[in-house]
C-alpha positions in Angstrom: 4.3 -9.1 23.4 3.0 -10.3 20.0 5.2 -9.9 17.0 4.3 -6.9 14.9 2.4 -8.1 11.8 2.2 -4.7 10.0 4.2 -1.4 10.0 2.4 1.5 8.4 4.9 4.1 7.2 3.7 7.6 6.5 5.9 10.5 5.2 4.3 13.9 5.7 5.2 17.5 5.1 3.2 20.6 6.3 -0.2 19.0 6.2 -1.1 18.6 9.9 -4.9 18.3 9.5 -4.6 15.9 6.5 -2.2 13.6 8.3 -4.3 13.6 11.5 -7.3 12.4 9.5 -5.2 9.7 7.9 -3.9 8.6 11.3 -7.3 8.4 12.8 -8.5 6.1 10.0 -5.3 4.0 10.4 -5.9 3.5 14.1 -9.4 2.4 13.6 -8.4 0.1 10.7 -5.7 -1.8 12.6 -7.9 -2.5 15.6 -7.2 -6.1 16.6 -4.1 -6.4 14.6 -0.5 -6.3 15.9 0.6 -3.1 14.1 2.6 0.0 14.5 2.4 3.4 12.7 5.6 5.3 11.9 5.2 8.9 10.7 8.2 10.8 9.3 8.0 14.5 9.2 9.8 15.8 6.1 9.2 19.5 6.9 12.2 21.6 7.9 10.0 24.5 9.1 7.2 22.9 11.1 7.2 20.3 13.9 4.4 17.8 13.7 2.3 18.0 16.9 -0.6 15.6 17.0 -3.8 16.4 18.9 -3.9 12.9 20.4 -1.6 10.4 22.0 -1.3 6.8 21.0 1.4 4.2 21.8 1.0 2.8 18.3 2.1 6.0 16.6 5.7 7.1 16.5 6.8 10.4 15.0 10.3 11.1 13.7 11.9 14.0 11.9 13.5 13.1 8.6 17.3 13.5 9.0 17.5 14.0 5.2 15.1 15.6 2.8 12.6 14.3 0.3 9.8 11.7 0.3 12.1 8.9 -0.9 14.5 9.4 2.0 11.5 9.7 4.4 10.2 6.3 3.3 13.6 4.6 3.5 14.1 6.1 7.0 10.6 4.9 8.1 11.4 1.4 6.8 14.6 1.4 8.8 12.6 2.0 12.0 9.9 -0.6 11.2 9.7 -4.1 12.8 6.6 -5.5 11.1 6.6 -8.5 8.8 4.7 -6.5 6.3 5.4 -2.9 5.4 2.6 -0.5 4.2 3.8 2.7 2.6 1.0 5.2 2.8 0.7 8.8 1.7 -0.5 11.2 4.4 -3.8 11.9 2.5 -5.0 8.3 2.2 -8.0 7.1 4.3 -7.8 3.3 4.9 -10.3 0.9 6.4 -10.1 -2.4 8.2 -11.0 -4.3 5.1 -8.0 -2.8 3.3 -5.7 -3.9 6.0 -7.1 -7.4 6.2 -6.9 -7.8 2.5 -3.3 -6.5 2.4 -2.2 -9.1 4.9 -4.1 -11.9 3.1 -2.4 -11.0 -0.2 1.0 -11.3 1.2 0.2 -14.7 2.4 -1.0 -15.7 -1.0 1.6 -14.0 -3.2 5.3 -14.4 -2.3 8.0 -11.8 -3.1 5.8 -9.1 -4.4 4.7 -5.4 -4.0 1.0 -4.7 -4.0 -1.0 -1.6 -4.7 -4.7 -1.4 -3.6 -7.1 0.6 -5.7 -7.9 4.2 -4.7 -10.4 6.8 -5.6 -11.5 10.2 -4.2 -14.0 10.0 -1.2 -17.6 10.8 -1.9 -17.6 14.1 -0.1 -14.6 15.2 -2.2 -16.4 14.2 -5.4 -19.3 16.3 -4.3 -17.0 19.3 -3.7 -15.1 19.1 -7.0 -18.2 18.5 -9.1 -19.1 22.1 -8.4 -16.0 23.6 -10.0 -14.7 23.5 -13.6 -11.3 22.5 -12.3 -12.8 19.7 -10.3 -14.6 18.5 -13.4 -11.3 18.7 -15.3 -9.7 16.4 -12.7 -12.5 13.8 -13.2 -12.6 14.0 -17.0 -8.8 13.3 -17.2 -8.8 10.6 -14.6 -6.8 12.3 -11.9 -9.4 11.1 -9.4 -8.6 7.4 -9.3 -5.8 4.9 -9.7 -7.7 3.5 -12.7 -7.6 6.9 -14.3 -3.9 7.2 -13.7 -3.5 3.8 -15.4 -5.8 4.6 -18.3 -3.1 3.7 -20.8 -2.4 0.2 -19.3 -4.4 -3.0 -19.2 -6.6 -2.5 -16.2 -8.7 -5.3 -14.7 -11.8 -4.4 -12.6 -12.5 -7.9 -11.3 -9.2 -9.5 -10.3 -5.7 -8.9 -9.2 -3.3 -8.2 -12.1 0.4 -7.6 -12.7 1.6 -4.1 -13.3 4.8 -2.5 -14.7 4.5 0.5 -12.4 3.6 1.3 -8.8 2.5 4.1 -6.6 3.6 4.5 -3.0 0.2 6.1 -2.1 -0.8 2.6 -0.8 2.0 0.1 -1.4 2.7 -3.0 0.6 5.4 -5.6 0.7 7.2 -8.0 3.0 9.9 -6.1 5.0 12.6 -8.6 3.9 11.7 -7.9 0.3 12.0 -4.2 0.8 15.4 -4.7 2.5 16.5 -6.9 -0.4 15.4 -4.2 -2.9 17.7 -1.6 -1.5 14.9 0.9 -1.1 14.0 4.1 -2.9 16.5 6.2 -4.8 16.9 9.3 -2.5 18.3 11.5 -5.3 14.8 12.6 -6.3 13.9 16.0 -4.6 10.1 15.7 -4.9 7.5 12.9 -5.2 7.0 11.5 -8.7 9.6 9.6 -10.6 11.0 7.9 -7.5 8.1 5.4 -7.8 8.8 4.7 -11.5 12.5 4.2 -10.8 11.7 1.9 -7.9 9.3 -0.2 -10.0 11.9 -0.4 -12.8 14.5 -1.7 -10.2 12.0 -4.3 -8.8 11.0 -5.7 -12.1 14.7 -6.0 -13.2 15.3 -8.0 -10.0 12.4 -10.4 -10.7 10.0 -9.0 -8.2 6.3 -8.9 -9.1 4.1 -5.8 -8.8 0.4 -6.3 -8.5 -2.7 -4.1 -8.4 -5.7 -5.4 -6.5 -8.6 -3.3 -7.7 -11.3 -4.9 -5.5 -10.2 -3.2 -2.3 -10.5 0.6 -2.4 -8.9 3.2 -0.2 -9.8 6.9 -0.3 -7.4 9.6 -1.6 -8.3 12.6 0.5 -6.7 15.4 -1.5 -9.0 18.1 -0.1 -6.2 20.6 0.2 -5.0 20.0 -3.4 -8.1 20.3 -5.5 -7.6 23.9 -6.2 -5.9 24.9 -9.5 -2.8 26.8 -8.1 -1.6 24.2 -5.6 -2.2 21.5 -8.2 -0.1 23.3 -10.8 2.6 23.9 -8.3 2.8 20.2 -7.9 3.1 19.8 -11.6 6.0 22.2 -11.6 7.7 20.0 -9.0 6.9 17.0 -11.2 8.8 18.7 -14.1 11.8 19.1 -11.7 11.6 15.4 -10.8 11.4 14.3 -14.4 14.5 16.5 -15.3 16.3 15.1 -12.2 15.5 11.6 -13.6 17.2 12.6 -16.9 20.3 13.8 -15.1 20.4 10.5 -13.2 20.4 8.5 -16.4 16.7 7.7 -16.9 16.6 8.8 -20.5 13.2 7.3 -21.2 11.7 10.4 -19.4 13.5 12.8 -21.7 11.1 15.6 -22.8 12.4 17.2 -26.0 11.5 20.9 -26.5 12.4 22.1 -30.0 13.8 25.6 -30.3 10.4 26.8 -31.4 8.6 25.1 -28.4 11.2 26.6 -26.0 10.5 30.1 -27.4 6.7 29.5 -27.4 6.4 28.0 -23.9 8.9 30.6 -22.6 6.7 33.3 -23.9 3.6 31.7 -22.3 5.5 31.4 -19.0 6.3 35.2 -19.1 2.5 35.9 -19.3 1.4 33.2 -16.9 -0.4 35.7 -14.7 -2.4 36.8 -17.8 -3.5 33.2 -18.4 -4.6 32.9 -14.8 -6.6 36.1 -15.1 -8.3 34.9 -18.2 -9.2 31.6 -16.5 -10.6 33.3 -13.5 -13.2 35.2 -15.4 -14.7 32.1 -17.0 -18.1 31.4 -15.5 -18.2 28.3 -13.2 -20.8 26.6 -15.4 -20.6 23.3 -17.2 -21.5 25.1 -20.5 -18.1 26.9 -20.2 -16.1 23.8 -19.3 -14.5 23.5 -22.8 -13.0 27.0 -22.5 -11.9 26.4 -18.9 -10.3 23.1 -19.8 -8.3 24.8 -22.6 -6.8 27.3 -20.2 -6.0 24.6 -17.6 -4.3 22.6 -20.4 -2.1 25.7 -21.3 -1.3 26.4 -17.6 -0.4 22.7 -17.1 2.0 22.7 -20.0 3.6 25.9 -18.9 4.1 24.7 -15.3 5.6 21.4 -16.5 7.9 23.3 -18.9 9.0 25.7 -16.1 9.8 22.8 -13.8 11.6 20.8 -16.4 13.7 23.6 -18.1 14.3 25.7 -14.9 14.7 22.8 -12.5 17.8 24.1 -10.7 15.8 27.2 -9.7 13.1 25.1 -8.2 15.4 22.9 -6.2 16.0 25.7 -3.7 
């Protein structure tokens, strides 16, 4: 039996249709490559039952909790020379896989992100709503948008100070040497930043390769309420990072801001009600975006200041 070249590691939680679509793309993409796919179900309420059988796909339940622990657990089960950490809503293609393997032949001791963007059908869907247009305007629809405050190169591989585990590859030996993800983070978010910080301190390079693009299939998270709930969890993760000693993420709320945001939080349902009556027309996007900004600030404040409540 040929040695495994690539292990694709996918944590998932309560998104059965999304992860099935991801897996179908993975199986097509690795055709002709010695690869395995390891899925770790992080749900404590739902078993993951796939509608297809494949000897290349192994499904495990996460013995712990949280995406960081799920990734570490998957890596412990992997036997491939190269590891590819993949979110359950990413759609990959054979060109992405080939390029990933090539990059790890060219660049030693590194972690690599490929570029990502929303798929065309999702762009068509979100272009019809004011919230979807908000996502595009603020760059939530692409890796380039998420990196808008950094030096981005469109035409060549470049070094980065951060990483995202949405599509992240490395040599297995390099991941083992790194010690893996910090499992103290309850939700996805800052564990990537903490991991990047640890890698850079140890002399490991992080690269972004923008010329190979995967699709981020967030079809179930392009509605306002689910998106805001994730931002609340993001606030919890940032506060957890503070408690763990990552003081660079400290958010300072003055007494006035605490009072102001606390008041807004009490009337959160009113803000939602006001937003809901804004016509879904581009002419009203400015007003809609204002309400979304307020709701975003309120949900982040709630997660950050009331983080213990949201841990349970």
